[in-house]
Backbone and ligand atoms as CSV (ligand in chain L), in Angstrom:
chain,resi,resn,atom,element,x,y,z
A,1,MET,N,N,-18.288,5.909,-22.979
A,1,MET,CA,C,-17.256,4.871,-23.633
A,1,MET,C,C,-17.411,3.497,-22.948
A,2,PRO,N,N,-17.573,2.453,-23.645
A,2,PRO,CA,C,-17.731,1.146,-22.940
A,2,PRO,C,C,-16.436,0.696,-22.245
A,3,VAL,N,N,-16.549,0.446,-20.994
A,3,VAL,CA,C,-15.382,-0.094,-20.231
A,3,VAL,C,C,-15.652,-1.523,-19.890
A,4,ASP,N,N,-14.741,-2.378,-20.193
A,4,ASP,CA,C,-14.882,-3.798,-19.898
A,4,ASP,C,C,-13.982,-4.011,-18.664
A,5,ILE,N,N,-14.732,-4.412,-17.512
A,5,ILE,CA,C,-13.975,-4.563,-16.271
A,5,ILE,C,C,-13.917,-6.090,-16.018
A,6,ARG,N,N,-12.684,-6.509,-15.704
A,6,ARG,CA,C,-12.498,-7.985,-15.510
A,6,ARG,C,C,-11.483,-8.141,-14.318
A,7,PRO,N,N,-11.661,-9.409,-13.590
A,7,PRO,CA,C,-10.778,-9.622,-12.578
A,7,PRO,C,C,-9.195,-9.761,-13.079
A,8,ILE,N,N,-8.366,-9.426,-12.287
A,8,ILE,CA,C,-6.859,-9.556,-12.646
A,8,ILE,C,C,-6.545,-10.979,-12.173
A,9,ALA,N,N,-5.983,-11.753,-13.136
A,9,ALA,CA,C,-5.557,-13.191,-12.680
A,9,ALA,C,C,-4.097,-13.111,-12.395
A,10,PRO,N,N,-3.587,-14.057,-11.630
A,10,PRO,CA,C,-2.261,-14.136,-11.356
A,10,PRO,C,C,-1.236,-13.908,-12.471
A,11,ASP,N,N,-1.623,-14.569,-13.621
A,11,ASP,CA,C,-0.740,-14.437,-14.689
A,11,ASP,C,C,-0.730,-12.974,-15.435
A,12,ASP,N,N,-1.659,-12.224,-15.029
A,12,ASP,CA,C,-1.623,-10.818,-15.495
A,12,ASP,C,C,-0.630,-9.889,-14.829
A,13,ALA,N,N,0.052,-10.439,-13.748
A,13,ALA,CA,C,0.955,-9.600,-12.874
A,13,ALA,C,C,1.905,-8.795,-13.817
A,14,PRO,N,N,2.576,-9.366,-14.684
A,14,PRO,CA,C,3.581,-8.593,-15.393
A,14,PRO,C,C,2.971,-7.402,-16.184
A,15,ALA,N,N,1.888,-7.719,-16.843
A,15,ALA,CA,C,1.262,-6.600,-17.566
A,15,ALA,C,C,0.795,-5.421,-16.653
A,16,ILE,N,N,0.235,-5.726,-15.486
A,16,ILE,CA,C,-0.220,-4.797,-14.598
A,16,ILE,C,C,0.911,-3.988,-13.974
A,17,ALA,N,N,2.074,-4.678,-13.691
A,17,ALA,CA,C,3.286,-4.110,-13.206
A,17,ALA,C,C,3.859,-3.112,-14.255
A,18,ARG,N,N,3.814,-3.434,-15.501
A,18,ARG,CA,C,4.298,-2.613,-16.493
A,18,ARG,C,C,3.543,-1.386,-16.653
A,19,LEU,N,N,2.118,-1.589,-16.669
A,19,LEU,CA,C,1.223,-0.414,-16.721
A,19,LEU,C,C,1.371,0.441,-15.548
A,20,ALA,N,N,1.559,-0.032,-14.376
A,20,ALA,CA,C,1.760,0.749,-13.170
A,20,ALA,C,C,2.925,1.671,-13.339
A,21,ARG,N,N,3.979,1.027,-13.688
A,21,ARG,CA,C,5.279,1.846,-13.971
A,21,ARG,C,C,5.034,3.141,-14.800
A,22,GLU,N,N,4.389,2.851,-15.989
A,22,GLU,CA,C,4.173,3.876,-17.031
A,22,GLU,C,C,3.355,5.046,-16.427
A,23,ILE,N,N,2.312,4.606,-15.593
A,23,ILE,CA,C,1.369,5.563,-14.957
A,23,ILE,C,C,2.092,6.347,-13.924
A,24,TRP,N,N,2.774,5.651,-12.978
A,24,TRP,CA,C,3.466,6.290,-11.890
A,24,TRP,C,C,4.522,7.327,-12.376
A,25,LEU,N,N,5.322,6.900,-13.463
A,25,LEU,CA,C,6.417,7.771,-14.009
A,25,LEU,C,C,5.734,9.132,-14.381
A,26,ASP,N,N,4.530,9.128,-14.997
A,26,ASP,CA,C,3.739,10.144,-15.418
A,26,ASP,C,C,3.103,11.032,-14.274
A,27,ALA,N,N,2.492,10.231,-13.481
A,27,ALA,CA,C,1.615,10.914,-12.466
A,27,ALA,C,C,2.462,11.549,-11.305
A,28,TYR,N,N,3.501,10.786,-10.872
A,28,TYR,CA,C,4.174,11.176,-9.649
A,28,TYR,C,C,5.465,11.925,-9.857
A,29,ALA,N,N,5.939,12.203,-11.240
A,29,ALA,CA,C,7.096,12.822,-11.484
A,29,ALA,C,C,7.353,14.163,-10.704
A,30,GLU,N,N,6.340,14.842,-10.538
A,30,GLU,CA,C,6.427,16.323,-9.854
A,30,GLU,C,C,6.097,16.107,-8.390
A,31,ILE,N,N,5.627,15.010,-7.958
A,31,ILE,CA,C,5.072,14.881,-6.560
A,31,ILE,C,C,5.940,14.036,-5.618
A,32,ILE,N,N,6.533,12.971,-6.225
A,32,ILE,CA,C,7.310,12.100,-5.368
A,32,ILE,C,C,8.725,11.979,-6.038
A,33,PRO,N,N,9.830,12.062,-5.190
A,33,PRO,CA,C,11.162,11.923,-5.671
A,33,PRO,C,C,11.334,10.557,-6.434
A,34,GLN,N,N,12.125,10.566,-7.483
A,34,GLN,CA,C,12.238,9.293,-8.302
A,34,GLN,C,C,12.767,8.091,-7.420
A,35,PRO,N,N,13.716,8.295,-6.487
A,35,PRO,CA,C,14.111,7.143,-5.676
A,35,PRO,C,C,12.958,6.535,-4.944
A,36,GLN,N,N,12.005,7.383,-4.450
A,36,GLN,CA,C,10.889,6.910,-3.666
A,36,GLN,C,C,9.789,6.196,-4.636
A,37,ILE,N,N,9.753,6.689,-5.838
A,37,ILE,CA,C,8.909,6.033,-6.950
A,37,ILE,C,C,9.469,4.644,-7.175
A,38,ASP,N,N,10.757,4.483,-7.381
A,38,ASP,CA,C,11.471,3.227,-7.632
A,38,ASP,C,C,11.143,2.214,-6.465
A,39,TYR,N,N,11.362,2.790,-5.263
A,39,TYR,CA,C,11.114,2.025,-4.065
A,39,TYR,C,C,9.746,1.525,-3.928
A,40,MET,N,N,8.812,2.370,-4.174
A,40,MET,CA,C,7.389,1.926,-3.935
A,40,MET,C,C,6.920,1.065,-5.057
A,41,LEU,N,N,7.370,1.244,-6.351
A,41,LEU,CA,C,7.025,0.349,-7.369
A,41,LEU,C,C,7.534,-0.981,-7.124
A,42,ALA,N,N,8.787,-1.124,-6.690
A,42,ALA,CA,C,9.454,-2.436,-6.385
A,42,ALA,C,C,8.603,-3.106,-5.258
A,43,GLN,N,N,8.155,-2.280,-4.232
A,43,GLN,CA,C,7.608,-2.867,-3.091
A,43,GLN,C,C,6.129,-3.380,-3.507
A,44,ARG,N,N,5.370,-2.532,-4.200
A,44,ARG,CA,C,3.988,-2.848,-4.435
A,44,ARG,C,C,3.690,-3.558,-5.731
A,45,TYR,N,N,4.595,-3.608,-6.651
A,45,TYR,CA,C,4.264,-4.231,-7.974
A,45,TYR,C,C,5.226,-5.326,-8.316
A,46,ASP,N,N,5.878,-5.878,-7.239
A,46,ASP,CA,C,6.758,-7.076,-7.309
A,46,ASP,C,C,5.769,-8.194,-7.867
A,47,HIS,N,N,6.254,-8.891,-8.961
A,47,HIS,CA,C,5.365,-9.864,-9.619
A,47,HIS,C,C,4.709,-11.006,-8.636
A,48,ALA,N,N,5.617,-11.422,-7.702
A,48,ALA,CA,C,5.105,-12.530,-6.813
A,48,ALA,C,C,4.084,-11.898,-5.843
A,49,ARG,N,N,4.346,-10.686,-5.443
A,49,ARG,CA,C,3.271,-10.085,-4.550
A,49,ARG,C,C,1.998,-9.878,-5.316
A,50,LEU,N,N,2.064,-9.293,-6.483
A,50,LEU,CA,C,0.861,-9.224,-7.333
A,50,LEU,C,C,0.114,-10.441,-7.653
A,51,ARG,N,N,0.891,-11.479,-7.844
A,51,ARG,CA,C,0.199,-12.736,-8.141
A,51,ARG,C,C,-0.475,-13.273,-6.873
A,52,GLY,N,N,0.153,-13.045,-5.768
A,52,GLY,CA,C,-0.491,-13.496,-4.442
A,52,GLY,C,C,-1.755,-12.614,-4.286
A,53,ASP,N,N,-1.647,-11.386,-4.490
A,53,ASP,CA,C,-2.905,-10.462,-4.305
A,53,ASP,C,C,-3.996,-10.907,-5.184
A,54,ALA,N,N,-3.578,-11.173,-6.447
A,54,ALA,CA,C,-4.711,-11.634,-7.363
A,54,ALA,C,C,-5.428,-12.900,-7.050
A,55,ALA,N,N,-4.644,-13.801,-6.333
A,55,ALA,CA,C,-5.188,-15.039,-5.957
A,55,ALA,C,C,-5.877,-14.950,-4.454
A,56,ASP,N,N,-5.828,-13.943,-3.943
A,56,ASP,CA,C,-6.355,-13.741,-2.487
A,56,ASP,C,C,-7.740,-13.408,-2.576
A,57,SER,N,N,-8.765,-14.188,-1.916
A,57,SER,CA,C,-10.148,-14.031,-2.072
A,57,SER,C,C,-10.625,-12.808,-1.271
A,58,GLN,N,N,-9.758,-12.259,-0.419
A,58,GLN,CA,C,-10.081,-11.134,0.375
A,58,GLN,C,C,-9.503,-9.859,-0.218
A,59,LYS,N,N,-8.974,-9.964,-1.519
A,59,LYS,CA,C,-8.598,-8.803,-2.277
A,59,LYS,C,C,-9.353,-8.820,-3.567
A,60,TRP,N,N,-9.660,-7.692,-4.217
A,60,TRP,CA,C,-10.483,-7.597,-5.390
A,60,TRP,C,C,-9.620,-6.731,-6.300
A,61,LEU,N,N,-9.051,-7.365,-7.158
A,61,LEU,CA,C,-8.116,-6.780,-8.246
A,61,LEU,C,C,-8.944,-6.774,-9.604
A,62,ARG,N,N,-9.033,-5.603,-10.143
A,62,ARG,CA,C,-9.800,-5.458,-11.477
A,62,ARG,C,C,-9.040,-4.681,-12.385
A,63,GLN,N,N,-9.165,-5.149,-13.763
A,63,GLN,CA,C,-8.546,-4.402,-14.842
A,63,GLN,C,C,-9.569,-3.895,-15.805
A,64,ALA,N,N,-9.355,-2.641,-16.321
A,64,ALA,CA,C,-10.348,-2.138,-17.301
A,64,ALA,C,C,-9.758,-2.108,-18.605
A,65,PHE,N,N,-10.581,-2.576,-19.684
A,65,PHE,CA,C,-10.192,-2.584,-20.989
A,65,PHE,C,C,-11.182,-1.734,-21.763
A,66,VAL,N,N,-10.518,-0.880,-22.726
A,66,VAL,CA,C,-11.263,-0.121,-23.647
A,66,VAL,C,C,-10.898,-0.578,-25.081
A,67,ASP,N,N,-11.868,-1.092,-25.909
A,67,ASP,CA,C,-11.568,-1.562,-27.223
A,67,ASP,C,C,-10.504,-2.690,-27.215
A,68,GLY,N,N,-10.511,-3.500,-26.143
A,68,GLY,CA,C,-9.656,-4.598,-25.939
A,68,GLY,C,C,-8.240,-4.215,-25.423
A,69,VAL,N,N,-7.975,-2.903,-25.153
A,69,VAL,CA,C,-6.679,-2.541,-24.716
A,69,VAL,C,C,-6.806,-2.132,-23.239
A,70,LEU,N,N,-5.778,-2.773,-22.381
A,70,LEU,CA,C,-5.644,-2.455,-21.049
A,70,LEU,C,C,-5.491,-0.977,-20.679
A,71,ALA,N,N,-6.432,-0.386,-20.067
A,71,ALA,CA,C,-6.313,1.024,-19.902
A,71,ALA,C,C,-6.114,1.582,-18.417
A,72,GLY,N,N,-6.370,0.535,-17.372
A,72,GLY,CA,C,-6.309,0.926,-16.076
A,72,GLY,C,C,-6.558,-0.245,-15.117
A,73,PHE,N,N,-6.497,-0.003,-13.862
A,73,PHE,CA,C,-6.750,-1.164,-12.894
A,73,PHE,C,C,-7.081,-0.543,-11.571
A,74,THR,N,N,-7.640,-1.362,-10.663
A,74,THR,CA,C,-7.864,-1.004,-9.299
A,74,THR,C,C,-7.631,-2.335,-8.405
A,75,ALA,N,N,-7.337,-2.085,-7.104
A,75,ALA,CA,C,-7.239,-3.085,-6.159
A,75,ALA,C,C,-7.875,-2.725,-4.883
A,76,CYS,N,N,-8.763,-3.504,-4.491
A,76,CYS,CA,C,-9.439,-3.210,-3.147
A,76,CYS,C,C,-9.139,-4.175,-2.147
A,77,GLU,N,N,-9.272,-3.896,-0.851
A,77,GLU,CA,C,-8.922,-4.798,0.206
A,77,GLU,C,C,-9.618,-4.386,1.509
A,78,ILE,N,N,-9.686,-5.212,2.492
A,78,ILE,CA,C,-10.226,-4.774,3.818
A,78,ILE,C,C,-9.098,-4.459,4.612
A,79,CYS,N,N,-9.136,-3.178,5.112
A,79,CYS,CA,C,-8.029,-2.648,5.934
A,79,CYS,C,C,-8.578,-2.143,7.298
A,80,HIS,N,N,-8.123,-2.886,8.347
A,80,HIS,CA,C,-8.648,-2.513,9.793
A,80,HIS,C,C,-10.149,-2.484,9.673
A,81,GLY,N,N,-10.778,-3.410,9.136
A,81,GLY,CA,C,-12.183,-3.507,9.198
A,81,GLY,C,C,-13.003,-2.655,8.249
A,82,GLU,N,N,-12.292,-1.824,7.353
A,82,GLU,CA,C,-12.882,-1.032,6.320
A,82,GLU,C,C,-12.550,-1.377,4.922
A,83,PHE,N,N,-13.489,-1.093,4.022
A,83,PHE,CA,C,-13.268,-1.489,2.606
A,83,PHE,C,C,-12.448,-0.385,2.035
A,84,LYS,N,N,-11.303,-0.704,1.524
A,84,LYS,CA,C,-10.235,0.277,1.008
A,84,LYS,C,C,-10.026,0.148,-0.473
A,85,ILE,N,N,-10.057,1.125,-1.271
A,85,ILE,CA,C,-9.623,1.143,-2.510
A,85,ILE,C,C,-8.057,1.385,-2.409
A,86,ASP,N,N,-7.196,0.390,-2.579
A,86,ASP,CA,C,-5.829,0.488,-2.356
A,86,ASP,C,C,-4.962,1.041,-3.508
A,87,LYS,N,N,-5.549,0.748,-4.827
A,87,LYS,CA,C,-4.879,1.241,-5.955
A,87,LYS,C,C,-6.035,1.656,-6.993
A,88,LEU,N,N,-5.756,2.698,-7.624
A,88,LEU,CA,C,-6.661,3.109,-8.825
A,88,LEU,C,C,-5.711,3.813,-9.775
A,89,TYR,N,N,-5.511,3.309,-10.940
A,89,TYR,CA,C,-4.595,3.890,-11.886
A,89,TYR,C,C,-5.145,3.709,-13.338
A,90,ILE,N,N,-5.192,4.892,-13.970
A,90,ILE,CA,C,-5.524,4.874,-15.400
A,90,ILE,C,C,-4.434,5.318,-16.338
A,91,HIS,N,N,-4.153,4.733,-17.460
A,91,HIS,CA,C,-3.119,5.183,-18.421
A,91,HIS,C,C,-3.286,6.586,-18.742
A,92,PRO,N,N,-2.120,7.458,-18.830
A,92,PRO,CA,C,-2.203,8.882,-19.090
A,92,PRO,C,C,-3.072,9.176,-20.343
A,93,THR,N,N,-2.948,8.391,-21.442
A,93,THR,CA,C,-3.700,8.848,-22.624
A,93,THR,C,C,-5.165,8.377,-22.492
A,94,MET,N,N,-5.576,7.687,-21.425
A,94,MET,CA,C,-6.973,7.207,-21.237
A,94,MET,C,C,-7.584,7.907,-19.997
A,95,GLN,N,N,-6.884,8.889,-19.432
A,95,GLN,CA,C,-7.534,9.561,-18.269
A,95,GLN,C,C,-8.558,10.590,-18.720
A,96,ARG,N,N,-9.516,10.837,-17.760
A,96,ARG,CA,C,-10.515,11.805,-17.974
A,96,ARG,C,C,-11.636,11.377,-19.016
A,97,LYS,N,N,-11.750,10.078,-19.123
A,97,LYS,CA,C,-12.739,9.502,-19.976
A,97,LYS,C,C,-13.800,8.683,-19.283
A,98,GLY,N,N,-13.777,8.829,-17.951
A,98,GLY,CA,C,-14.671,8.034,-17.205
A,98,GLY,C,C,-14.371,6.678,-16.726
A,99,ILE,N,N,-13.140,6.182,-17.065
A,99,ILE,CA,C,-12.643,4.938,-16.630
A,99,ILE,C,C,-12.451,4.802,-15.152
A,100,GLY,N,N,-11.839,5.790,-14.566
A,100,GLY,CA,C,-11.710,5.800,-13.101
A,100,GLY,C,C,-13.018,5.769,-12.490
A,101,ALA,N,N,-14.037,6.524,-12.985
A,101,ALA,CA,C,-15.440,6.445,-12.374
A,101,ALA,C,C,-16.001,5.130,-12.489
A,102,ALA,N,N,-15.790,4.361,-13.627
A,102,ALA,CA,C,-16.313,3.038,-13.871
A,102,ALA,C,C,-15.769,2.152,-12.845
A,103,LEU,N,N,-14.439,2.265,-12.629
A,103,LEU,CA,C,-13.791,1.298,-11.728
A,103,LEU,C,C,-14.209,1.623,-10.234
A,104,VAL,N,N,-14.425,2.915,-9.885
A,104,VAL,CA,C,-14.856,3.217,-8.541
A,104,VAL,C,C,-16.314,2.673,-8.313
A,105,ASN,N,N,-17.127,2.854,-9.382
A,105,ASN,CA,C,-18.548,2.346,-9.237
A,105,ASN,C,C,-18.539,0.715,-9.027
A,106,HIS,N,N,-17.630,0.151,-9.731
A,106,HIS,CA,C,-17.457,-1.368,-9.546
A,106,HIS,C,C,-16.961,-1.700,-8.163
A,107,ALA,N,N,-16.088,-0.843,-7.680
A,107,ALA,CA,C,-15.536,-1.173,-6.251
A,107,ALA,C,C,-16.682,-1.010,-5.333
A,108,ALA,N,N,-17.436,0.128,-5.596
A,108,ALA,CA,C,-18.616,0.317,-4.660
A,108,ALA,C,C,-19.649,-0.856,-4.625
A,109,GLU,N,N,-19.886,-1.400,-5.732
A,109,GLU,CA,C,-20.782,-2.610,-5.782
A,109,GLU,C,C,-20.162,-3.752,-4.957
A,110,ILE,N,N,-18.802,-4.022,-5.110
A,110,ILE,CA,C,-18.271,-5.015,-4.236
A,110,ILE,C,C,-18.365,-4.712,-2.856
A,111,ALA,N,N,-18.035,-3.543,-2.425
A,111,ALA,CA,C,-18.146,-3.066,-1.093
A,111,ALA,C,C,-19.624,-3.295,-0.478
A,112,ARG,N,N,-20.523,-2.838,-1.272
A,112,ARG,CA,C,-21.933,-3.050,-0.814
A,112,ARG,C,C,-22.269,-4.556,-0.618
A,113,GLU,N,N,-21.869,-5.421,-1.698
A,113,GLU,CA,C,-22.177,-6.885,-1.551
A,113,GLU,C,C,-21.465,-7.413,-0.336
A,114,GLN,N,N,-20.417,-6.815,0.061
A,114,GLN,CA,C,-19.617,-7.397,1.195
A,114,GLN,C,C,-20.193,-6.770,2.483
A,115,GLY,N,N,-21.146,-5.948,2.365
A,115,GLY,CA,C,-21.875,-5.386,3.579
A,115,GLY,C,C,-21.237,-4.137,4.178
A,116,PHE,N,N,-20.358,-3.542,3.403
A,116,PHE,CA,C,-19.697,-2.239,3.966
A,116,PHE,C,C,-20.540,-1.053,3.700
A,117,PRO,N,N,-20.670,-0.147,4.763
A,117,PRO,CA,C,-21.458,1.126,4.610
A,117,PRO,C,C,-20.683,2.244,3.889
A,118,SER,N,N,-19.356,2.108,3.784
A,118,SER,CA,C,-18.530,3.142,3.098
A,118,SER,C,C,-17.344,2.508,2.526
A,119,MET,N,N,-16.556,3.371,1.836
A,119,MET,CA,C,-15.286,2.877,1.378
A,119,MET,C,C,-14.215,4.078,1.575
A,120,ILE,N,N,-12.986,3.597,1.712
A,120,ILE,CA,C,-11.966,4.661,1.971
A,120,ILE,C,C,-10.824,4.451,0.951
A,121,LEU,N,N,-9.911,5.506,0.951
A,121,LEU,CA,C,-8.705,5.389,0.076
A,121,LEU,C,C,-7.734,6.480,0.780
A,122,SER,N,N,-6.454,6.272,0.368
A,122,SER,CA,C,-5.470,7.241,0.818
A,122,SER,C,C,-4.972,7.910,-0.534
A,123,VAL,N,N,-4.673,9.164,-0.494
A,123,VAL,CA,C,-4.197,9.848,-1.650
A,123,VAL,C,C,-3.187,10.845,-1.208
A,124,ASN,N,N,-2.138,11.004,-1.910
A,124,ASN,CA,C,-1.010,11.972,-1.634
A,124,ASN,C,C,-1.571,13.375,-1.622
A,125,LYS,N,N,-1.239,14.116,-0.574
A,125,LYS,CA,C,-1.784,15.479,-0.304
A,125,LYS,C,C,-1.504,16.430,-1.500
A,126,GLN,N,N,-0.602,16.082,-2.369
A,126,GLN,CA,C,-0.223,16.925,-3.466
A,126,GLN,C,C,-0.885,16.496,-4.767
A,127,ASN,N,N,-1.487,15.370,-4.759
A,127,ASN,CA,C,-2.164,14.747,-5.990
A,127,ASN,C,C,-3.488,15.421,-6.281
A,128,GLU,N,N,-3.446,16.713,-6.648
A,128,GLU,CA,C,-4.694,17.470,-6.853
A,128,GLU,C,C,-5.617,16.916,-7.886
A,129,GLN,N,N,-5.035,16.353,-8.926
A,129,GLN,CA,C,-5.851,15.695,-10.021
A,129,GLN,C,C,-6.740,14.605,-9.379
A,130,ALA,N,N,-6.118,13.758,-8.645
A,130,ALA,CA,C,-6.791,12.618,-8.004
A,130,ALA,C,C,-7.768,13.031,-7.148
A,131,ILE,N,N,-7.362,13.995,-6.182
A,131,ILE,CA,C,-8.253,14.515,-5.150
A,131,ILE,C,C,-9.550,15.075,-5.677
A,132,ARG,N,N,-9.327,15.847,-6.996
A,132,ARG,CA,C,-10.488,16.375,-7.613
A,132,ARG,C,C,-11.467,15.244,-8.214
A,133,ALA,N,N,-10.837,14.263,-8.617
A,133,ALA,CA,C,-11.623,13.074,-9.214
A,133,ALA,C,C,-12.413,12.402,-7.987
A,134,TYR,N,N,-11.631,12.120,-6.944
A,134,TYR,CA,C,-12.289,11.547,-5.810
A,134,TYR,C,C,-13.347,12.366,-5.246
A,135,THR,N,N,-13.204,13.615,-5.199
A,135,THR,CA,C,-14.269,14.488,-4.773
A,135,THR,C,C,-15.494,14.366,-5.620
A,136,GLN,N,N,-15.251,14.313,-6.906
A,136,GLN,CA,C,-16.331,14.183,-7.838
A,136,GLN,C,C,-17.061,12.848,-7.697
A,137,TYR,N,N,-16.270,11.801,-7.211
A,137,TYR,CA,C,-16.956,10.558,-7.119
A,137,TYR,C,C,-17.657,10.426,-5.746
A,138,GLY,N,N,-17.623,11.521,-4.933
A,138,GLY,CA,C,-18.365,11.505,-3.627
A,138,GLY,C,C,-17.501,11.252,-2.420
A,139,PHE,N,N,-16.189,11.132,-2.583
A,139,PHE,CA,C,-15.295,11.010,-1.479
A,139,PHE,C,C,-15.070,12.443,-0.721
A,140,ARG,N,N,-14.930,12.388,0.572
A,140,ARG,CA,C,-14.524,13.545,1.390
A,140,ARG,C,C,-13.405,13.216,2.343
A,141,VAL,N,N,-12.563,14.323,2.497
A,141,VAL,CA,C,-11.212,14.067,3.291
A,141,VAL,C,C,-11.825,13.854,4.749
A,142,ARG,N,N,-11.348,12.799,5.296
A,142,ARG,CA,C,-11.644,12.389,6.805
A,142,ARG,C,C,-10.493,12.561,7.616
A,143,ASP,N,N,-9.207,12.394,7.041
A,143,ASP,CA,C,-8.123,12.361,7.977
A,143,ASP,C,C,-6.860,12.717,7.321
A,144,LYS,N,N,-5.770,12.967,7.995
A,144,LYS,CA,C,-4.471,13.110,7.409
A,144,LYS,C,C,-3.472,12.124,7.985
A,145,THR,N,N,-2.711,11.478,7.320
A,145,THR,CA,C,-1.763,10.433,7.762
A,145,THR,C,C,-0.354,10.680,7.215
A,146,VAL,N,N,0.669,10.509,8.009
A,146,VAL,CA,C,2.098,10.495,7.506
A,146,VAL,C,C,2.524,9.002,7.920
A,147,THR,N,N,2.843,8.216,6.913
A,147,THR,CA,C,3.227,6.809,7.191
A,147,THR,C,C,4.700,6.455,6.747
A,148,ASP,N,N,5.338,6.036,7.721
A,148,ASP,CA,C,6.836,5.561,7.343
A,148,ASP,C,C,6.748,4.283,6.609
A,149,ILE,N,N,7.273,4.260,5.350
A,149,ILE,CA,C,7.122,3.158,4.381
A,149,ILE,C,C,8.493,2.354,4.322
A,150,GLY,N,N,9.405,2.756,5.204
A,150,GLY,CA,C,10.726,2.204,5.133
A,150,GLY,C,C,11.643,2.850,4.097
A,151,GLY,N,N,12.899,2.469,4.139
A,151,GLY,CA,C,13.808,3.059,3.052
A,151,GLY,C,C,14.070,4.504,3.296
A,152,GLY,N,N,13.643,5.047,4.376
A,152,GLY,CA,C,13.904,6.493,4.567
A,152,GLY,C,C,12.727,7.362,4.089
A,153,PHE,N,N,11.639,6.672,3.514
A,153,PHE,CA,C,10.565,7.407,2.914
A,153,PHE,C,C,9.295,7.474,3.681
A,154,VAL,N,N,8.490,8.539,3.567
A,154,VAL,CA,C,7.210,8.635,4.194
A,154,VAL,C,C,6.141,8.919,3.138
A,155,MET,N,N,4.895,8.577,3.473
A,155,MET,CA,C,3.703,8.898,2.558
A,155,MET,C,C,2.932,9.893,3.261
A,156,ASP,N,N,2.691,11.096,2.741
A,156,ASP,CA,C,1.983,12.209,3.370
A,156,ASP,C,C,0.633,12.273,2.690
A,157,ASP,N,N,-0.340,11.702,3.281
A,157,ASP,CA,C,-1.620,11.405,2.588
A,157,ASP,C,C,-2.818,12.135,3.308
A,158,PHE,N,N,-3.886,12.294,2.503
A,158,PHE,CA,C,-5.277,12.426,3.025
A,158,PHE,C,C,-5.908,10.989,2.986
A,159,VAL,N,N,-6.705,10.745,3.948
A,159,VAL,CA,C,-7.650,9.605,3.953
A,159,VAL,C,C,-8.963,10.160,3.600
A,160,MET,N,N,-9.619,9.654,2.428
A,160,MET,CA,C,-10.804,10.126,2.022
A,160,MET,C,C,-11.863,8.949,2.190
A,161,GLU,N,N,-13.158,9.282,2.384
A,161,GLU,CA,C,-14.247,8.269,2.672
A,161,GLU,C,C,-15.422,8.667,1.777
A,162,LYS,N,N,-15.970,7.529,1.268
A,162,LYS,CA,C,-17.393,7.723,0.555
A,162,LYS,C,C,-18.373,6.948,1.169
A,163,THR,N,N,-19.514,7.530,1.609
A,163,THR,CA,C,-20.617,6.713,2.162
A,163,THR,C,C,-21.315,6.024,0.987
A,164,LEU,N,N,-21.688,4.705,1.242
A,164,LEU,CA,C,-22.387,3.974,0.095
A,164,LEU,C,C,-23.892,4.050,0.242
L,1,COA,C1,C,-7.045,9.959,-10.722
L,1,COA,C2,C,-7.590,9.009,-11.662
L,1,COA,C3,C,-7.659,7.626,-11.158
L,1,COA,C4,C,-9.105,9.447,-12.248
L,1,COA,O1,O,-9.470,8.658,-13.184
L,1,COA,P1,P,-9.941,9.230,-14.617
L,1,COA,O2,O,-10.604,8.085,-15.367
L,1,COA,O3,O,-8.912,9.902,-15.212
L,1,COA,O4,O,-11.076,10.173,-14.200
L,1,COA,P2,P,-12.591,10.338,-14.687
L,1,COA,O5,O,-12.678,10.378,-16.132
L,1,COA,O6,O,-13.492,9.289,-14.044
L,1,COA,O7,O,-12.910,11.846,-14.207
L,1,COA,C5,C,-13.459,12.052,-12.920
L,1,COA,C6,C,-13.192,13.562,-12.617
L,1,COA,O8,O,-11.869,13.707,-12.025
L,1,COA,C7,C,-11.430,15.004,-12.339
L,1,COA,N1,N,-10.139,14.826,-13.102
L,1,COA,C8,C,-9.628,13.745,-13.669
L,1,COA,N2,N,-8.519,13.930,-14.226
L,1,COA,C9,C,-8.394,15.365,-14.185
L,1,COA,C10,C,-7.247,16.234,-14.653
L,1,COA,N3,N,-6.299,15.808,-15.388
L,1,COA,N4,N,-7.461,17.519,-14.358
L,1,COA,C11,C,-8.419,17.993,-13.575
L,1,COA,N5,N,-9.476,17.186,-13.170
L,1,COA,C12,C,-9.437,15.855,-13.428
L,1,COA,C13,C,-12.461,15.706,-12.968
L,1,COA,O9,O,-13.270,16.399,-12.025
L,1,COA,C14,C,-13.252,14.617,-13.750
L,1,COA,O10,O,-14.543,14.865,-13.937
L,1,COA,P3,P,-14.835,15.681,-15.335
L,1,COA,O11,O,-13.967,15.211,-16.413
L,1,COA,O12,O,-16.291,15.509,-15.467
L,1,COA,O13,O,-14.550,17.134,-15.023
L,1,COA,C15,C,-6.736,9.009,-13.031
L,1,COA,O14,O,-6.696,10.345,-13.628
L,1,COA,C16,C,-5.317,8.515,-12.787
L,1,COA,O15,O,-5.006,7.331,-12.809
L,1,COA,N6,N,-4.412,9.449,-12.429
L,1,COA,C17,C,-2.962,9.242,-12.224
L,1,COA,C18,C,-2.677,8.189,-11.101
L,1,COA,C19,C,-3.257,8.591,-9.820
L,1,COA,O16,O,-3.065,9.636,-9.305
L,1,COA,N7,N,-4.086,7.682,-9.348
L,1,COA,C20,C,-4.599,7.875,-8.005
L,1,COA,C21,C,-3.752,7.368,-6.902
L,1,COA,S1,S,-4.398,7.629,-5.226
């Protein structure tokens, strides 16, 4: 399936935030309590913050279109000297069609261009679907982390790494 990958511009922030909400409510309903989903969406997909991220030359935000329809997005950044896929989300009706793989390949190209030997990501320990996908893409579990994100919430994650 042809996937058209384009940079996310600051003005795309509302569309990306809307898409994120739809995906999160579907993907995390059974994994993360609703108040924590609302808290994290407000924190990470605040329009002003997304606009800032899209304008930041040290962050790589990309959106994927299929037949002209926005189907998913990714956001990469440098975290403690490593190249990190910070966000990777595909619309529920468009999952398992290779769009995630296309975005990860695109992220890998950016990481290589930037001179990184590997890339990392964090994934909720209970997110089996994503862990399966990341394993398929060549990531392996490197670490476990429990991160206090404020509001009385924690993220209980695996850190996964893929050698480039
Ligand atoms: C995880 C995610 C990014 C993967 O992207 P995708 O486009 O759906 O996945 P791909 O088509 O690239 O599939 C890659 C592999 O992932 C695995 N996979 C993906 N979805 C799966 C599902 N629902 N059940 C089982 N395995 C699945 C499969 O191994 C698949 O390969 P296969 O179809 O050849 O067996 C996407 O499903 C998603 O956005 N999920 C919800 C949000 C989320 O959890 N994001 C990750 C946050 S860390």
